[in-house]
N, C-alpha and C positions, 0 to 999 in steps of 0.2 A: 504494500500500500504506500502511496506517495506520502512522504513526510517532509513538509517544508516548514521552516520556522519563520514566523512573521518578521518583517524587517523591523529594525530597532526604531524606537521613537526618535532618537537623535537623527537617524538617517532620513526620516520622512518629514521632519519639521521644515516648513518653508522658512526661508530667511526673512525675518521681519524685525526691524529695529525701531525704537523710539529714541530720539536724541537724549543722551544723558541718563538713560535708565534702561535696564535690561528688559527686553520684551518677554512677556510671559508666554510659555509654550505649553498649552494643555494638550492632552491626548486627542488626536484627530478621530473623527468617526470612522468606523469600518466602512470602506467605500472603495469602489473600483474607479480609479482616476483615468486609466487608459489601457487599451489592449492593442497589441500589434503582432501579427496582422489582424485586421478587423473586416476586411473586404478585399475584393480584387484578386489578382493572381500573384503568387509568390513561390519561390523555389520549395520543392518538397521537403528539403532539410533545413529550412529556415527555423530559427528559434522563435518561440512565442513569448513575448514580453508582456507582463502584466504589472501595472503600477497601482498600488493600493496598500492600505494598512490593515493588519490583523485580519486577513482574509482566510476563509476556510477553503483552501485550494483542493482539498480532498473531495469537496462537494462538486467540483468541476468535472464534467464528463466530455469525452471526445469521440466522434464517430468519423470514419473515412468511407465515403460512399455508403453511409448508413450502417456500416459494420463497426462495432465497438472496438476502440483501441485504448492504449494506455498512455497517460501523461507521465513523463519522467523529468526529474530535475536536471537541468542542463549542466554541463561541465565545461571547463575551459574558460577563456577570457569572456565569452559571451554571457556567462553566468553572473557576471558582476554588473551587467548593464541595467538591471531593474530590480524591483522588490521581489518579483517571482519571474524566473525564466525557465521555460519548459520545452521539451522536445516530445515528439510522438513516436511511440513504439508499437508495432513496427512502422518504419518510415513509409509514408505514402508514396505512391508512384505518380508519374506525370499525368496530369489531367484529372485528378480525383478531387472530390469535394470534401473539405474538412469542416466539421460543425462542432463548435464549442458551446456548451450550455451548462447552467447550474446556478443555484442561489448561494453565492459564496459569502454572504454576510446579511445582517438584518437591520443594522443601525442606519446606514446611509440611504441616499436616493438611488444609487447606482450599484445595487447588489446583485441584480439579475444579469447573467451573461448569456448572450444569444448571438453568436458570431459565426459567419460562414465565409470561407474563402476557397479559391481553387488553387491547385498546385501546378507548377510548371516543373521542368526537369530539375533534378538536384543541382545545386550550385557547387562546383568543385574547383572553381578558378579563384586563386588567392588574389587579394588586392595588391596593388603596387605599393612601394615604400612611400612613407611620408617624405616631404622635401623641405629644404630651407629651414632646418631646425635651429632655433636660437633660444638662448637661456638668459633671462633677465631676473635680477634679484632686488627686491625692495625690503629694506630693514626699517623698523620703526619701534617706538616704545611698546612694551608688552600690552596686548589687548586681552584682558581677562574676562572670562565668562562668569556667570553667577548661576546659582541653583534656579532652575525653572526657565533659564534663558533659551532662546530658540536658535542659538548659534554657538559655535566653538571658537574660542579666541585663538590668538597666534602671536608669534614674535617676529615673523618675517613671511614673505610670500615669494615663491618662484612663479614668474609669469612666463610661460612658454609661447613660442610662436613657430608654427610649421604649417605645411600645406598637406591636407589629406587628399586621397584620390577623389576624383570627381565622380563619386558614387554615393547615393543616398544611404547605402548600407555600410559605409566605411567607418570604422572606429579605430581608436588608438589605445593601446595598453602602454602605460608610462612607468618607468622605474628610475628613481634617483639614487645614485650611489657615489661614495667618495672616490675622487680620482686616484687616491692612494690605495683603495681597497675595492676593486671591481666586483667582488663577490658579496659585498655588504650592502644590501638594499635597504635604504633608510625610509623612502617614501614611495608609494605606488598610487596610480590613479587609472581608471578606465573611463573613457569619455569619447564623445563624438564631436568634440569641439576642436578647432584648430588653434585656439588661444586659451588653453586652460590655466587655472591657477592651482598651485599646491601650497597650502599654508602649513606652517610648522612651528614648533617650539624649539628653543635652544637645546632642551634636554634630549630631543630626538637625535641630535648630532653629537653631543657629548665631546669626544676628543677630535671630531672632524670639523674642518673649516667649511662653513656653508658656501664660501666663495670658490673653493677648490673641489667642485663636484662635476659629475657627468650625468647625462640623461640619455636613456635608451627608449626609443619609441618603436613599437611593433604594431603594424596595422593588422586588422582582422575584419571579418564581416559577420553577418547574422547566421551564416552557415558554419561558423567556426573555422573558416579558412584563414590561416596565418600568412601575412605578407612578410617581407624582409624587415630586419631590424635596422634602425638608423641610430647612431650614437654621436654625441657631441660632448665636449668637455670645456669647462671654463665659462665665463660670462660674456655676454654681449653688452648689456647695460647693468649698472649698479647705482642704486640711490639709497641714501640713509637720511631720513628726515622725520618730521613730526606732522603728518597730514592733518588737515583741519576737518576732522570727522568727530562724530559723537563718541563719548567715552566707551560705549559698548558696541562699537562698529569695527569690523575688519576693514582696513583701507581698500579703496578700489585701485585698479592699476594706474600707476602714474602716467602722465604724458611724457614719454621719454624724450630727452633732448640730447644735443651733441655733448653737453657737459656730463652726461651719464655714461658715455662710452668708456669701457674698460680698456686702458692702455695695454696693448699686447694681447687683447682678448680676441674673440672669434669674429668680431664685426669691424669692418673698416669705417662704417658709418652707422648712425642710429637706425634701429629697426623700428619701423612704423607698425606697432602692434595695436594701436588704438587704445581706448579705455574700455573697461569692462567691469560691471558690478556683478556681485554674486547673485545668481538666480537661475541656475540650470539644475535639472535633476535627471541624471542618466544612471541611476543605481548606485548611490554612494554608500560606502561602508565606513561608518564613523569610527574614529579612534583618536588617540592622543595626537593633537596637532593637525587634525583634519578639519576641513570646513565643508558644509553641505551646499554644493553648487547645484543649482536646480535642474539641469537637463538629465537628471538621473545618472550621475556619474559615480564611479566607485573610487574612493581614495583611502589610503591608509598610510600611517607613519609607523615605522618599526624602530623602537629605541635600540641603540647600539649597546653592547656590553662593555665597551671600552670606557675608561675614565681619563680625565684630563681636560685641558683647555679647549673650549669649543671655538675659540677665535672670536667670541662675542663678549660684550660687557656682561659680567656675571650678575651685576646688580640691576642693570637696566635692560637685560636681554639684548634686543637689537636696537635699543634706543640710541639717540644721538649722543655722541661723546664730545666732551669738551676738548678744545685744542689751544695751543699757545697763541697769545695775541699776535696779530700780523705786524709787520714793520710799520704800516700806516698808522696803526693804533699807537705805537710807541712815539712816532713823530708828532702826532697830535697832542699827546700828553706832554711832550717836551716843550712845544710851542705855548701851551696853556701855562706851564710852570714859568717860562720866560716872561710871559706877559704879566703874570702876577708879581714877579720880582721887580719888573720895571715900575709897576704902579706903586709898589711900596717905597721905591727910592725917589 
């Protein structure tokens, strides 16, 4: 019998903030938010994505050309794309009709499932690799969450930029790891976005410098065909500042300028990644240092076992650090002192 655990409350909370106070996040109603595919024609081996909270998926039945089949929890990267991701066993053939039905909850308005679609030939062609991968890092003072808040805080954010294949079913599996330790994966995310954010805490990196990192992006599709891996190391843009946002808000992506380009980094010029606020949901797996981006994305941070300096300010996390006065400041002070001395004489 199919056994699926309901997605966690943290992963399904929509991002909502009220300036200067933490937004309360009560349990959502049991409800079906979306189903894909829900109509039309799709490859026989495409995964079925269902977005919703605390659904009784075991109440869902499937028939193929009127014959009962079995729903099985998906495996592989596609399994991280939504709250519930299923495949059909045995796999349908080309040109058959799939019908999903059942009352999977009772609280919400969208508890009854009644979906029919037609199958085409199984998709066995892997997507091509992502292109133009660039890594940008934004550090800022610690953003702390509170009990009952609808978001997870952070100390810094990686904003990635890359081009996915021109395919509606192309997704990316992302892994962040230290340049010095390729086998140590510190953060992961599964998304359909070409400019995702990965928010983290200093504790996630411990002895690793967040600036000396690499990112691996692997494309895949809803039929679990894996494309080639693309890797990049180092930063394109880096900024450390104090964004003008509410106390309990994760900062949006900065508007990168030429001043942010990292000398000797991966970019010869600023990368135009635009600005983006959190609001995607592509099946997010919440954990320490993750944020819930709303296109149903899956993200997680894995704390390292190493101890040592993370390369960040231990007291302020990724906050702004003080620096020595510039020569202009000293010159101004000297002129003021000279003026005062003349007035006294």
